[in-house]
C-alpha positions, 0 to 999 in steps of 0.5 A: 500499500502507499503508506507502507511504501513510505514507512520503508522510505523513511527506515532507510532515510534513518539508516542512511543518516545514521551510517553518514553520522558514524562516519563523520564521527571518525575523523572528528575524534582523530583530530582531537586525538591529534591536538591533545597530544602536542599538549602532552608532550608540551607538558612532559617538557615542561616538565623537566628543569633545562636550566639546571641539566649539566653533565659533571663528572658527579652524575657521569656514571648514573647517565652512561652506563660504563659497567661493561665498557671494557669487555669492548676492547682488548686490553691484554697487550698493555700494561697491567693494572696497579690498583692503588690503595689495595694490598699487595699479594703476600710475597712467596718468600716471608724476608721480603716483607719489610719491618713494619716499624720501619719507612717504606720506600715508595715503590719504583714502576717498571714499564714493560718489556717485551724482548727485554730492556729498553736502554737509552740510545747514546748520544750521537759523538759517541755512537759507533757505526754498527755494520749489523744496524739495521738500514735506514736507522739514523745514528745521528741523534744529535742531528736531524736525520731526514731521507739521507739529508742530516742537519746539524745546523746550530747543534753546538757540535765541537765535531763532525758526529758520526754519521749514517752510511747512506747519507748525502747532504750534510749541513753542520753550519753555525757550529763550534766544530774546530777541525775536521779530521780524516775519519770523520767521513770515513765510507761515506762513499755518497756523500755530495754535499758538505756545508760547515758554514760558520763554525771554527774550522783551523786545521783539516787533515789532508785526506779529509775530503781526498778519499770521498768519491762522490762529494760534488759540493764542499762548502766552508765559508766563515772558518779559521782556516790557513790551509786547503786539503786534498780535494777529490776529482769530482767536485764541482763547487768549492766556497771557502770564503772568509777565511785566513788561507794564504797563497802558501796554504794551497798544494801547487797546481792544486786544482789541476786535474779537477776536470769538474770543477765550475765554482771556486769561490776563495774571496776574502782570504789572503791569496797573494796570486791567482791560483794557477792552472785552472781547469778548463770546465770553470766558470766562475772565479771569485778572488776578491778582496784578497792580496792579489797585486800580479798575474801572468799572460796564461794565468787564463789563455794560452798565450801560445794559442790565440785561436783558444777560446773559454766560453765555461769561464764567464765570472771572474772577480777580483775587486778588492785586490791591489792588481791594476788588470790593465797592466796585463791586456793579453791575458784575457783574449780568450775570455767571453768578458773581461774581468771585473776589478781595477783597470786603472 
């Protein structure tokens, strides 16, 4: 009937309204929970006293659990722990127990050892050069050894220290070294440079440098030398400025056989004449501030061979000497340029 249809329609409408009401209620509850959660978190942080929060050594153990910290690492290879304030274990020998009436001495702790006691190395000047020493081990403890270079500058040395066998460059400037002995460089076959600037060297043995097969640079300025020892044929640069070397302190024809010599610097000494003969390899000759008064026409050039040309010898300094270079016009024809000095 018509009344029955209307009743069914109203029933369906009622059920639909109930379903829609339930659907709207669920998002509203979720939104309410989201609003309440920040409020609860905020209340929780408000209860913390952050102003007085301080992590100190007193409460560190309360915050971090360190009870099992040592379990993470193996300390078996380190020294045994020494507990302060505990009783020592009873010794096996009763005689070793100290008398309670006497004052016990403070025990001396010995460092842990593995293969044997570690002895301090002797100083550089006292250490012998041992052939069985580990390769590359620097034996010069008074100096700084970097690779094959040894730096002994301003080390208050009075003698040349014993050097590693592989030494290539030695710098021992600004010390108080007085003499150079033939044994100072024995066996150093790779030594290329020796720099002994500004020492008190007044004497060097004749064979101090002659037996060094690789020596290329010998630097000896600002010392007290009165004579030059023999030089090896490998020498390229000799610098002995600011010494006290007279012409009699040079061996006869001292530089004739030095076929690789390129730089010969003997300024500020007491030379009376130019050392001859000079090797053809020479490029720079510094003899300023000596007492040279004369020269031979064959000092630089062969007077019998006017076709000779010495292209390498471009730097000759004779200034500061009493010699008048204009008196020897035939002495320079083979040179690429005239010497520096007085021409009047």
